[in-house]
ROMARSE-583199 format. One line per 4 residues: number of its first residue (from 1); their letters; for each residue x, y, z of C-alpha. Coordinates in steps of 0.25 Angstrom, whole numbers. Example, Ala and Ser with C-alpha at 12.3 -4.5 7.8 and 13.67 -1.06 7.14 Angstrom:
# ROMARSE-583199
1> as> 49,-18,31 ~ 55,-4,29
# end
This chain:
# ROMARSE-583199
1> xxxx> -25,7,-57 ~ -11,2,-59 ~ -4,15,-55 ~ -12,15,-42
5> xxxx> -9,1,-39 ~ 6,3,-42 ~ 7,16,-33 ~ -1,9,-22
9> xxxx> 9,-3,-22 ~ 21,6,-22 ~ 15,14,-10 ~ 13,1,-3
13> xxxx> 27,-4,-6 ~ 33,9,-2 ~ 26,8,11 ~ 30,-6,13
17> xxxx> 44,-4,10 ~ 45,7,21 ~ 36,1,32 ~ 36,-14,29
21> xxxx> 21,-16,29 ~ 9,-14,21 ~ -2,-6,27 ~ -17,-4,24
25> xxxx> -17,10,18 ~ -7,19,11 ~ -7,34,8 ~ -3,34,-6
29> xxxx> -5,49,-10 ~ 5,60,-8 ~ 19,53,-10 ~ 24,44,1
33> xxxx> 16,32,4 ~ 11,31,18 ~ 1,24,27 ~ -13,28,24
37> xxxx> -24,30,35 ~ -38,32,38 ~ -49,22,40 ~ -56,15,51
41> xxxx> -43,9,58 ~ -28,11,59 ~ -19,8,47 ~ -17,-7,45
45> xxxx> -4,-14,42 ~ -4,-25,31 ~ -19,-23,28 ~ -25,-34,20
49> xxxx> -30,-27,7 ~ -17,-19,6 ~ -9,-32,6 ~ -18,-38,-4
53> xxxx> -17,-27,-14 ~ -2,-26,-13 ~ -1,-40,-16 ~ -10,-39,-28
57> xxxx> -3,-27,-33 ~ 10,-33,-32 ~ 5,-45,-39 ~ 0,-36,-51
61> xxxx> 11,-26,-51 ~ 23,-32,-44 ~ 31,-26,-33 ~ 31,-10,-33
# end
């Protein structure tokens, strides 16, 4: 679980550094982090659960 959390946090940080925003979904397989997709509506910027999980993981593990 720790490895998954670290990898996800690094992905979100990489995307944030490049695009200056958090988004709802991330595609984390295949190398370069990029926007995820699919679902019932268009991709959302600054989605609540994403923001909350990022804050919690930074609290647990520190900045990536």
